[in-house]
Chimera marker file (.cmm) of the C-alpha trace (Angstrom):
<marker_set name="trace">
<marker id="1" x="0.256" y="0.020" z="-0.021" r="1" g="1" b="0" radius="0.5"/>
<marker id="2" x="1.013" y="3.341" z="-0.756" r="1" g="1" b="0" radius="0.5"/>
<marker id="3" x="2.114" y="5.667" z="2.230" r="1" g="1" b="0" radius="0.5"/>
<marker id="4" x="0.759" y="9.409" z="1.848" r="1" g="1" b="0" radius="0.5"/>
<marker id="5" x="3.136" y="12.139" z="2.366" r="1" g="1" b="0" radius="0.5"/>
<marker id="6" x="3.171" y="13.678" z="5.626" r="1" g="1" b="0" radius="0.5"/>
<marker id="7" x="3.299" y="17.325" z="4.243" r="1" g="1" b="0" radius="0.5"/>
<marker id="8" x="0.420" y="16.826" z="1.839" r="1" g="1" b="0" radius="0.5"/>
<marker id="9" x="-1.969" y="14.940" z="4.556" r="1" g="1" b="0" radius="0.5"/>
<marker id="10" x="-1.047" y="17.866" z="6.472" r="1" g="1" b="0" radius="0.5"/>
<marker id="11" x="-2.371" y="20.186" z="4.054" r="1" g="1" b="0" radius="0.5"/>
<marker id="12" x="-5.595" y="18.050" z="3.499" r="1" g="1" b="0" radius="0.5"/>
<marker id="13" x="-6.156" y="18.460" z="7.741" r="1" g="1" b="0" radius="0.5"/>
<marker id="14" x="-5.948" y="22.193" z="7.648" r="1" g="1" b="0" radius="0.5"/>
<marker id="15" x="-2.322" y="23.115" z="7.686" r="1" g="1" b="0" radius="0.5"/>
<marker id="16" x="-1.141" y="26.238" z="5.361" r="1" g="1" b="0" radius="0.5"/>
<marker id="17" x="2.008" y="27.605" z="4.504" r="1" g="1" b="0" radius="0.5"/>
<marker id="18" x="2.668" y="30.296" z="7.169" r="1" g="1" b="0" radius="0.5"/>
<marker id="19" x="5.091" y="32.991" z="6.528" r="1" g="1" b="0" radius="0.5"/>
<marker id="20" x="5.725" y="35.118" z="9.956" r="1" g="1" b="0" radius="0.5"/>
<marker id="21" x="8.101" y="38.374" z="9.229" r="1" g="1" b="0" radius="0.5"/>
<marker id="22" x="9.415" y="39.351" z="13.239" r="1" g="1" b="0" radius="0.5"/>
<marker id="23" x="10.771" y="42.653" z="13.449" r="1" g="1" b="0" radius="0.5"/>
<marker id="24" x="12.787" y="43.200" z="17.080" r="1" g="1" b="0" radius="0.5"/>
<marker id="25" x="15.632" y="44.977" z="18.545" r="1" g="1" b="0" radius="0.5"/>
<marker id="26" x="18.197" y="44.213" z="21.041" r="1" g="1" b="0" radius="0.5"/>
<marker id="27" x="18.133" y="45.572" z="24.095" r="1" g="1" b="0" radius="0.5"/>
<marker id="28" x="21.704" y="47.636" z="23.839" r="1" g="1" b="0" radius="0.5"/>
<marker id="29" x="20.240" y="49.313" z="20.575" r="1" g="1" b="0" radius="0.5"/>
<marker id="30" x="16.687" y="49.835" z="20.671" r="1" g="1" b="0" radius="0.5"/>
<marker id="31" x="16.874" y="52.330" z="17.830" r="1" g="1" b="0" radius="0.5"/>
<marker id="32" x="17.956" y="49.292" z="15.274" r="1" g="1" b="0" radius="0.5"/>
<marker id="33" x="14.988" y="47.582" z="14.420" r="1" g="1" b="0" radius="0.5"/>
<marker id="34" x="15.958" y="44.145" z="12.336" r="1" g="1" b="0" radius="0.5"/>
<marker id="35" x="13.813" y="41.714" z="10.569" r="1" g="1" b="0" radius="0.5"/>
<marker id="36" x="13.611" y="38.114" z="10.878" r="1" g="1" b="0" radius="0.5"/>
<marker id="37" x="11.152" y="35.777" z="8.276" r="1" g="1" b="0" radius="0.5"/>
<marker id="38" x="10.102" y="32.583" z="9.330" r="1" g="1" b="0" radius="0.5"/>
<marker id="39" x="8.103" y="29.826" z="7.272" r="1" g="1" b="0" radius="0.5"/>
<marker id="40" x="6.194" y="26.694" z="8.528" r="1" g="1" b="0" radius="0.5"/>
<marker id="41" x="3.317" y="24.792" z="7.650" r="1" g="1" b="0" radius="0.5"/>
<marker id="42" x="0.881" y="25.523" z="10.523" r="1" g="1" b="0" radius="0.5"/>
<marker id="43" x="-3.251" y="25.835" z="11.375" r="1" g="1" b="0" radius="0.5"/>
<marker id="44" x="-4.335" y="29.202" z="10.474" r="1" g="1" b="0" radius="0.5"/>
<marker id="45" x="-6.021" y="31.071" z="13.238" r="1" g="1" b="0" radius="0.5"/>
<marker id="46" x="-4.653" y="29.279" z="15.783" r="1" g="1" b="0" radius="0.5"/>
<marker id="47" x="-1.032" y="28.968" z="14.727" r="1" g="1" b="0" radius="0.5"/>
<marker id="48" x="0.452" y="26.410" z="17.586" r="1" g="1" b="0" radius="0.5"/>
<marker id="49" x="3.609" y="26.005" z="15.791" r="1" g="1" b="0" radius="0.5"/>
<marker id="50" x="4.282" y="29.787" z="15.194" r="1" g="1" b="0" radius="0.5"/>
<marker id="51" x="3.366" y="30.700" z="19.412" r="1" g="1" b="0" radius="0.5"/>
<marker id="52" x="5.808" y="27.623" z="20.390" r="1" g="1" b="0" radius="0.5"/>
<marker id="53" x="8.147" y="29.450" z="18.310" r="1" g="1" b="0" radius="0.5"/>
<marker id="54" x="7.576" y="32.664" z="19.615" r="1" g="1" b="0" radius="0.5"/>
<marker id="55" x="7.744" y="31.635" z="22.998" r="1" g="1" b="0" radius="0.5"/>
<marker id="56" x="11.295" y="29.965" z="22.729" r="1" g="1" b="0" radius="0.5"/>
<marker id="57" x="12.057" y="33.622" z="21.099" r="1" g="1" b="0" radius="0.5"/>
<marker id="58" x="11.161" y="35.288" z="24.150" r="1" g="1" b="0" radius="0.5"/>
<marker id="59" x="12.598" y="32.323" z="26.095" r="1" g="1" b="0" radius="0.5"/>
<marker id="60" x="16.117" y="32.008" z="24.948" r="1" g="1" b="0" radius="0.5"/>
<marker id="61" x="16.849" y="34.932" z="22.473" r="1" g="1" b="0" radius="0.5"/>
<marker id="62" x="17.982" y="38.023" z="24.325" r="1" g="1" b="0" radius="0.5"/>
<marker id="63" x="16.533" y="40.317" z="21.244" r="1" g="1" b="0" radius="0.5"/>
<marker id="64" x="13.246" y="42.035" z="22.074" r="1" g="1" b="0" radius="0.5"/>
<marker id="65" x="9.794" y="41.353" z="19.628" r="1" g="1" b="0" radius="0.5"/>
<marker id="66" x="8.723" y="44.739" z="17.836" r="1" g="1" b="0" radius="0.5"/>
<marker id="67" x="6.025" y="43.491" z="15.790" r="1" g="1" b="0" radius="0.5"/>
<marker id="68" x="4.958" y="39.796" z="14.415" r="1" g="1" b="0" radius="0.5"/>
<marker id="69" x="3.292" y="39.960" z="10.873" r="1" g="1" b="0" radius="0.5"/>
<marker id="70" x="1.715" y="36.916" z="9.738" r="1" g="1" b="0" radius="0.5"/>
<marker id="71" x="0.847" y="35.667" z="5.950" r="1" g="1" b="0" radius="0.5"/>
<marker id="72" x="-0.650" y="32.106" z="5.059" r="1" g="1" b="0" radius="0.5"/>
<marker id="73" x="-1.357" y="30.181" z="2.116" r="1" g="1" b="0" radius="0.5"/>
<marker id="74" x="-3.153" y="27.179" z="1.358" r="1" g="1" b="0" radius="0.5"/>
<marker id="75" x="-1.469" y="25.198" z="-1.208" r="1" g="1" b="0" radius="0.5"/>
<marker id="76" x="-4.088" y="23.026" z="-1.909" r="1" g="1" b="0" radius="0.5"/>
<marker id="77" x="-7.433" y="24.753" z="-3.192" r="1" g="1" b="0" radius="0.5"/>
<marker id="78" x="-9.833" y="24.747" z="-5.926" r="1" g="1" b="0" radius="0.5"/>
<marker id="79" x="-8.857" y="25.142" z="-9.417" r="1" g="1" b="0" radius="0.5"/>
<marker id="80" x="-8.793" y="29.016" z="-10.667" r="1" g="1" b="0" radius="0.5"/>
<marker id="81" x="-9.632" y="30.301" z="-13.965" r="1" g="1" b="0" radius="0.5"/>
<marker id="82" x="-10.542" y="33.433" z="-15.863" r="1" g="1" b="0" radius="0.5"/>
<marker id="83" x="-11.938" y="34.846" z="-18.806" r="1" g="1" b="0" radius="0.5"/>
<marker id="84" x="-9.832" y="36.020" z="-21.358" r="1" g="1" b="0" radius="0.5"/>
<marker id="85" x="-10.933" y="39.567" z="-23.166" r="1" g="1" b="0" radius="0.5"/>
<marker id="86" x="-9.361" y="39.232" z="-26.362" r="1" g="1" b="0" radius="0.5"/>
<marker id="87" x="-9.415" y="36.714" z="-29.223" r="1" g="1" b="0" radius="0.5"/>
<marker id="88" x="-6.235" y="36.586" z="-31.907" r="1" g="1" b="0" radius="0.5"/>
<marker id="89" x="-6.204" y="34.883" z="-34.820" r="1" g="1" b="0" radius="0.5"/>
<marker id="90" x="-3.270" y="33.391" z="-36.320" r="1" g="1" b="0" radius="0.5"/>
<marker id="91" x="-3.300" y="32.089" z="-40.270" r="1" g="1" b="0" radius="0.5"/>
<link id1="1" id2="2" r="1" g="1" b="0" radius="0.2"/>
<link id1="2" id2="3" r="1" g="1" b="0" radius="0.2"/>
<link id1="3" id2="4" r="1" g="1" b="0" radius="0.2"/>
<link id1="4" id2="5" r="1" g="1" b="0" radius="0.2"/>
<link id1="5" id2="6" r="1" g="1" b="0" radius="0.2"/>
<link id1="6" id2="7" r="1" g="1" b="0" radius="0.2"/>
<link id1="7" id2="8" r="1" g="1" b="0" radius="0.2"/>
<link id1="8" id2="9" r="1" g="1" b="0" radius="0.2"/>
<link id1="9" id2="10" r="1" g="1" b="0" radius="0.2"/>
<link id1="10" id2="11" r="1" g="1" b="0" radius="0.2"/>
<link id1="11" id2="12" r="1" g="1" b="0" radius="0.2"/>
<link id1="12" id2="13" r="1" g="1" b="0" radius="0.2"/>
<link id1="13" id2="14" r="1" g="1" b="0" radius="0.2"/>
<link id1="14" id2="15" r="1" g="1" b="0" radius="0.2"/>
<link id1="15" id2="16" r="1" g="1" b="0" radius="0.2"/>
<link id1="16" id2="17" r="1" g="1" b="0" radius="0.2"/>
<link id1="17" id2="18" r="1" g="1" b="0" radius="0.2"/>
<link id1="18" id2="19" r="1" g="1" b="0" radius="0.2"/>
<link id1="19" id2="20" r="1" g="1" b="0" radius="0.2"/>
<link id1="20" id2="21" r="1" g="1" b="0" radius="0.2"/>
<link id1="21" id2="22" r="1" g="1" b="0" radius="0.2"/>
<link id1="22" id2="23" r="1" g="1" b="0" radius="0.2"/>
<link id1="23" id2="24" r="1" g="1" b="0" radius="0.2"/>
<link id1="24" id2="25" r="1" g="1" b="0" radius="0.2"/>
<link id1="25" id2="26" r="1" g="1" b="0" radius="0.2"/>
<link id1="26" id2="27" r="1" g="1" b="0" radius="0.2"/>
<link id1="27" id2="28" r="1" g="1" b="0" radius="0.2"/>
<link id1="28" id2="29" r="1" g="1" b="0" radius="0.2"/>
<link id1="29" id2="30" r="1" g="1" b="0" radius="0.2"/>
<link id1="30" id2="31" r="1" g="1" b="0" radius="0.2"/>
<link id1="31" id2="32" r="1" g="1" b="0" radius="0.2"/>
<link id1="32" id2="33" r="1" g="1" b="0" radius="0.2"/>
<link id1="33" id2="34" r="1" g="1" b="0" radius="0.2"/>
<link id1="34" id2="35" r="1" g="1" b="0" radius="0.2"/>
<link id1="35" id2="36" r="1" g="1" b="0" radius="0.2"/>
<link id1="36" id2="37" r="1" g="1" b="0" radius="0.2"/>
<link id1="37" id2="38" r="1" g="1" b="0" radius="0.2"/>
<link id1="38" id2="39" r="1" g="1" b="0" radius="0.2"/>
<link id1="39" id2="40" r="1" g="1" b="0" radius="0.2"/>
<link id1="40" id2="41" r="1" g="1" b="0" radius="0.2"/>
<link id1="41" id2="42" r="1" g="1" b="0" radius="0.2"/>
<link id1="42" id2="43" r="1" g="1" b="0" radius="0.2"/>
<link id1="43" id2="44" r="1" g="1" b="0" radius="0.2"/>
<link id1="44" id2="45" r="1" g="1" b="0" radius="0.2"/>
<link id1="45" id2="46" r="1" g="1" b="0" radius="0.2"/>
<link id1="46" id2="47" r="1" g="1" b="0" radius="0.2"/>
<link id1="47" id2="48" r="1" g="1" b="0" radius="0.2"/>
<link id1="48" id2="49" r="1" g="1" b="0" radius="0.2"/>
<link id1="49" id2="50" r="1" g="1" b="0" radius="0.2"/>
<link id1="50" id2="51" r="1" g="1" b="0" radius="0.2"/>
<link id1="51" id2="52" r="1" g="1" b="0" radius="0.2"/>
<link id1="52" id2="53" r="1" g="1" b="0" radius="0.2"/>
<link id1="53" id2="54" r="1" g="1" b="0" radius="0.2"/>
<link id1="54" id2="55" r="1" g="1" b="0" radius="0.2"/>
<link id1="55" id2="56" r="1" g="1" b="0" radius="0.2"/>
<link id1="56" id2="57" r="1" g="1" b="0" radius="0.2"/>
<link id1="57" id2="58" r="1" g="1" b="0" radius="0.2"/>
<link id1="58" id2="59" r="1" g="1" b="0" radius="0.2"/>
<link id1="59" id2="60" r="1" g="1" b="0" radius="0.2"/>
<link id1="60" id2="61" r="1" g="1" b="0" radius="0.2"/>
<link id1="61" id2="62" r="1" g="1" b="0" radius="0.2"/>
<link id1="62" id2="63" r="1" g="1" b="0" radius="0.2"/>
<link id1="63" id2="64" r="1" g="1" b="0" radius="0.2"/>
<link id1="64" id2="65" r="1" g="1" b="0" radius="0.2"/>
<link id1="65" id2="66" r="1" g="1" b="0" radius="0.2"/>
<link id1="66" id2="67" r="1" g="1" b="0" radius="0.2"/>
<link id1="67" id2="68" r="1" g="1" b="0" radius="0.2"/>
<link id1="68" id2="69" r="1" g="1" b="0" radius="0.2"/>
<link id1="69" id2="70" r="1" g="1" b="0" radius="0.2"/>
<link id1="70" id2="71" r="1" g="1" b="0" radius="0.2"/>
<link id1="71" id2="72" r="1" g="1" b="0" radius="0.2"/>
<link id1="72" id2="73" r="1" g="1" b="0" radius="0.2"/>
<link id1="73" id2="74" r="1" g="1" b="0" radius="0.2"/>
<link id1="74" id2="75" r="1" g="1" b="0" radius="0.2"/>
<link id1="75" id2="76" r="1" g="1" b="0" radius="0.2"/>
<link id1="76" id2="77" r="1" g="1" b="0" radius="0.2"/>
<link id1="77" id2="78" r="1" g="1" b="0" radius="0.2"/>
<link id1="78" id2="79" r="1" g="1" b="0" radius="0.2"/>
<link id1="79" id2="80" r="1" g="1" b="0" radius="0.2"/>
<link id1="80" id2="81" r="1" g="1" b="0" radius="0.2"/>
<link id1="81" id2="82" r="1" g="1" b="0" radius="0.2"/>
<link id1="82" id2="83" r="1" g="1" b="0" radius="0.2"/>
<link id1="83" id2="84" r="1" g="1" b="0" radius="0.2"/>
<link id1="84" id2="85" r="1" g="1" b="0" radius="0.2"/>
<link id1="85" id2="86" r="1" g="1" b="0" radius="0.2"/>
<link id1="86" id2="87" r="1" g="1" b="0" radius="0.2"/>
<link id1="87" id2="88" r="1" g="1" b="0" radius="0.2"/>
<link id1="88" id2="89" r="1" g="1" b="0" radius="0.2"/>
<link id1="89" id2="90" r="1" g="1" b="0" radius="0.2"/>
<link id1="90" id2="91" r="1" g="1" b="0" radius="0.2"/>
</marker_set>
């Protein structure tokens, strides 16, 4: 019997590609804001993996989080189509 890919099964169960941009600063340089991008498969709206990552950041990293921006996109979805407003003919 063929085994289902773990990532594919996760997407079918609601996981989405989640990108988080963490803006942070070091305590000794509060006027210098830096950016860190992080991607993972996570459950949209609850984001349990992202929350664990941010909890780890707060506990283990000296940098102070300023802002977190989140974007997510389902990789599996209905097919999309659009109607063309032009017709071209080639002889």
